[in-house]
N, C-alpha and C positions, 0 to 999 in steps of 0.2 A: 199251467200250474207246475212249479218245479217239483222234481222227483224227491221224495223223502227217503230217509234211511230205512224206513219200514218196508217200502216196496222196491228198494234198490236191488238190482241183480247181484248175485254172488257167484264166485267160482264154484263149479260143481265138485271139483276135486283139488287137493293140494298139488298134485302133479300138474294139473292144468294151469294153476297159478304160477308155479315155478317155471314151467316151460314157456308160458307167455312172457314172464319177466326175462328169462334167458333169451327168448326170441327177440325181445326188444333190445337187449344188450348186444346180441351178436351182430347181425346186419352188416351194412357196409362199413360201419365203424371198425370192425375187426378185419375185414377182408379187403376193402377198398382203401380206407383211410390209413390203416395200420402200416402197410408196406412202405408207402411214401413218407409217412411220418418217421418211421424207424430208419429209413434210408437217409433222410435229410438231417437227422439228429444224432448220428453216430453209431448206429447198429446196436450192438450189445449194451453199450452204455445207456442208451435210451430205454432199452428193454428192462434193464435193472431198475431204473428210476420209475418206470411205468408200473412194474410189478409191485414196488414198494408203495406207490400211490394207491393202487387197487386195494392192498391189504390194510394199510395204515390209515388211509383217508376214505377210500371208496366204500368199504363195508360199513363204517360208522355213519357215513352220509346216507347210504341206502336205508339204514334204520331211522335216520332223521325223517326221510320222506315217508317211510312206512308208518311211523308214529302219527304223523299229521293225517295221512290218508285214512287209516283205520279208525282213528279217534273221531274224525269229522264225518266220515261216510259221504264225502263230497269231492267234487273236482277241485283243482288247485285254487281257482278264484273264489269259489264259494266256501272253501275249507276254513279260511281264516275268520270269516264272519260267523260260521257255525261254531268255531272255538271261542268266540267272544272277542276277537281282535280284528274288527272290520277294517281298520286303517291299514292293516297289513295285506289286504286283498290285492294291492298293487304288485306284490311279488307274484301272485297268481297271474296277473295281467302280463308281467314280464315273461312268464312261462308260455302263455298263449302266443305272445309275439315271437319268442324264440322258436317254438314249435312250428309256427307258420314259416319263419325264415328258413329253418332247417329243411322242412318238407319241400320248400320251393326249389332248392337245389338238389336235395337228396333224390327226389323222384326223377330229376333230369339224369343224374348219374345212374339211377336204376334203369332208366330207358336205354342208356348205353349198354348195360348188362344184357338186357333183352336182345339188343341188336347183335351183340357178340355171341350170345348163345346160339342164335340162328346162323351167324357167320361161321361158327365152328363146324356146323354140318356141311356147309357149302365150301368152306375154306376161303371165304371172301377176304379175310384179313391176313392170310398167310404170306402173300408175296411182299406186301409193303405195309406192315402194321402201323407205322407212323402216319403214312398218307391216309390209310383207312380211318384211323381215329380222327384225323383232321376233318374228314368228310362227314363223320357221323356225330361229332361232338357239338356241332352247332348247326342251326338251320331248321327248315320246315319239318323234315323227318324227325329231327330231335324233339321238336314240339309235339309231334304226333305220338311218339313213344312215351314221352313224359305224360301225356294225357292217358295213354293206355295203362301205364303203371298206376296212375292215380285211380283209374276206374277199377282195376283189379283190387286195390286196397280197399276202396269204398264198398265194394260188394261184400267183402268179409266183415267189415266193421258194422255195416248196416244190419247184418244178421244178428247182432247182439253179442253179449259177453260169452254165454255158454254155447250157443249154436253157431256163432261166427268165430270169434277170436280163439276160444279154448279148443274148439274142434279143429281149427286150422293148424294151430301150433302143435297139437298132439301128433299130427301127421308130419308137419314140415321139419321140426327140430330133430327127431330121430333120423329122418331121411338124410338131413344135412350131415349129421355126425357120421352115419354109415358111409356116405360117399367120400367125406373128407378122409376117413381112415383108409379107404381104398386108394385115394390119391397120394396120401403120405407113403403108403407102401410102394407105389409106382415111382414117386420122386426119389425114394431111397436108392433106386437102381440106377439113377443117372450119374454120369461121371462127375458132375459138380456138386454132388450131395454133401460130401464131407466139408468142402470149402464153404458151402452155404450154411451148414450147421455151425461151423466155427465162427463165421462172421456174425451170425445171428445170436449165438449164445455166449460169446466171449466178450465181456465188457472191457473196453479200453479206458482205463481210469484217467489216462492223460487227456483223452477226448472229453471226458466228463469234467475234469478240472478246468479245461480251457473254455468249455461252452456251457457251463452249468446254468447260466442266466437265461439261455434259450431252451436248454433241455428241460429244465424244471417246469416252466409253464406249458411247454409242448406236451410233456408226459402227463401233467395234470389234466390238460384239456382233452387229451386222448382217453385218459381214464374216465373222465366224466362223460365224454361222448359215447364211449363204448358201453358204459354201465347205464346209460340213459338218465343221468343225474343232472339236475339243474334245469329241467324242462317240464317237470311235473308228471312224468310217466309213472314213476313208482308211487307217487301220491295217489294218482288215479287208480292204478291197479290194486293198491292196498285198500282203497275205499270199498272194494268188492269183497274184502276178507271178513271172516268171522273172528270173534274175540278169543277163540280157543287156539288160534294159530301161533306157533312159536316163531316170532319174527327174526330172532337171532339165527336160528337154524336155517330159515328160508333165505336170509341175506347171505349166509355163507355158501349155500348151494348155488345161488344165482351168481355171485361174484366168482366162485370157483369154476363153475361150468363155462362162464363167459371167458375167463382168463385161459382156460384150457383150450377153448376153440380159437382164441387169438393166437396162442402158441402153435396150435395145429396148423393154422393158416400159414404161419412162418415156416413150418416144416414142409409145406408144399411150395410156397412161392419162392423162397430163397434158393433151394436146390435147383429149381427150374431156371432161375435167372443165372446162377453161376454155371449151369451146364452149357450156356452159350457165351459165357464171359461177360455178361451184362453187369453194370454197376448199379446196385440198388440206390434209389433216391434221386436219380437223374430226371425222372419223368414227371414229378409233381403229381397233380391230381390224375394225370394220364398214365401213371406208373403201371397200374394193374393192366391197362389195355394195351399200351405200347410195349412196355418191357416184358410183362408176363405173356401177353398175347403173342409177341414176337418170338419168345422162347418156346411157347407151345407149338408154334408153327414149325420149329426146327427139330423137335424131338419125335421119336417113334410114336405112332398111334395118335397123331396130333388131332385128328377129327374127334375121336372118342374122348381124349383127355380134355380138349377144349370144351366139348359139350358138357362133360361132367363138372369141370371146374366152374364155368360160368353159370351152369345150372345151380350149383351150390351157392354162388354169389347172389343169384336171383332169389333163391329161397330166403337167404339171410336178409336181403334187402326188403323183401315183402314182410317178413316177420317184424322187422323194426318199424317199417312204415305204418303197419297196423297200430302199433302202440302209440306213435306220435299222433296219428289221426284220432285215436280214441280219446286222447287228452283234449283235443279241440272239440270233438263231438260232445264229450261229457260236460264241457263248459257250457255249451248251448242248452243241453238237456237240463242241467242243474240250475243254471242261472235264469233261463228264459222259458223253460217248460216246452221247448221244441221237441217234437217226437224224433226218435232215432233216425228214421229214414230221411226226413227232411234235413236234419242236422248234419248227417253224414254227407249227403250229396251236395248240400250247400257249401260245406267246408271244402269238399273235394273240388268244386268249381272255383272257389276262391284260391286254393292252392295252385290249381292249374294256371290261373291268370298271373299269379305272383311268380310262377316259375318260368314264364316266357322269356324274361330278360336273361336268365341263366342259360336257357336253351339256345339263345341267340348269340351269347358271348361267353366264352370260357373264362375270361378274366373276371367277369361279374360273378360267376359261380365260385371261383377261388376266393374272391373278396368276401362274399357272404359266409363261406365256410370258415375263413379265418376269423371273422368278427364273432360268429356264433360259438365256434369251438374254443377260440382263444380267450374270449372276453365274456360273452353273455352267459355261457354255462358256469364258469367259475363265479361270476357275479351272483347268479341265482343260488348256487350252493352256499356262498358266503352269507347271503341274506337269510337263507333257511337255517343255517347254523346259529346265527344270532338269535333268531326267533325261538328255536327249540332250546338252545343253551341258556338264554338269558331272559326271555320274555314269557314263554309258555311255562307255567309252573308245574304241570303234571305230566310232563313227557316221560319221565322215568317210570311213573305208575303205569302208563299205557304200555311201555315196553315189557313190564313184568308179567302182563297177561299172557298166558300160554307157556311161560317158562317152566322148566322142570323144578320140582320142589328143592329148595335150598339155594337156587340161583336167582329167585325172583326179587331178592332184596339187594344183594351185593352187586350183581352184574349191571343192572340198570343204573345204579348210582355211579359206578365206575365209568360206564359209557357216557353218562351225562357230563361228568367232570372232564372226560377226555374230549368230548365235542366242544365244550365251552372254552377249552384252553388250547390244547394241541391242534385240533382240527381248525379252529378259528384262526389261529396264528399262521398256520401253514397256508391256508387258502388266501389269507390276506397278503402274504408274501408273493404267492403266485400271481395275484391280481396286480401288485405293484410291478413285478418283473415284466408281465405282459404289457402293461401300460408303457413301461420304458421301452420295450422292444418295438412297439407300434410307433412311438414317437421317433425312434431312430429310423425305422423303415420309411416313414413319411418325411424324413429330413428335418423334423422340427428341432431335434438335438443331434449333435455329432457323435 
């Protein structure tokens, strides 16, 4: 028997919900994916477009997912039926597929992080970071670490919303921020710090003008990836919310803290890279491990710095993986009445099997990352925006609950107008540009 809204778990505290959502947003998206994306797409020019997307598109879309989740009290697939639009449940099915695909490669990359965390203690990657990454990025040990990371994630999710997810993130996220602040202070003492800051923070408008058709979809995909949008995470987390919560304030806190941590990661990574004269963006998915790992090996205190840095990445990876697995688990609980333990470990087993190809071949991992981040997440966002903006008639009413007196009428109406016009058009343009770029990449058009 499927779980009803009456007996559905809820977050114990507002802080727990915000930290869980921030934890979902932080993860490898901010620390692994961010440096090679910003390196490949023009440094400060990409950062500028990315920040604009977070503020102008990301926050309104967080509210889109929040409205659906809190109103339905269901996981993404079941949510649309609960709202009376069963034909739209296929959007939820897209989220489940996207979550499975992301977790299949995400946990492989997280396994690399576990390996590098241990390698920092022994100095295993210090002598030849590129060769070390080549040996650990594919093969049997990679599969094993992929499995270990999935198992760690499953243990937390199986414990439930309050005793598992909320308890874990209340420890992990503050610890992550504290260590990152310490690393920023250390990075500021390096010889390449100012050059790194300048490259990171100074947008080259000529680069933007010449490459805007690739920068725009890349920045949008990064914003959606890092905010966990377009895969049902925020729908699922909002389904555990009470009606007295101010969704607008919560969305601002989540987007703000996530963006802050992304920028903090840049203040660590780029000074370290420039300290040894490395060029950001050359390493692709291996940027964090080859470029940053190699830089760490050459700076003072490399063992401690490496342990702290990759420990931070591991915490972020785990907090995000928890949220994606929770989407998949809640789907089984809500739709089929499977108990949490069996749903969690069953999904974990499926993810492990789906991740084996990425663990055996780095090109496969890169391909799945490109498809999900560049196309599937924006597509999911686009469909959600159509639903909330043009199909579901009471979305602004749901947003008004919990707002302060005087804002409950004007703000939701303004948000709804903005979603159904500006957000819809921008996301549609992103999809068109990404489709064009993919056709060019595969040689279909010149």
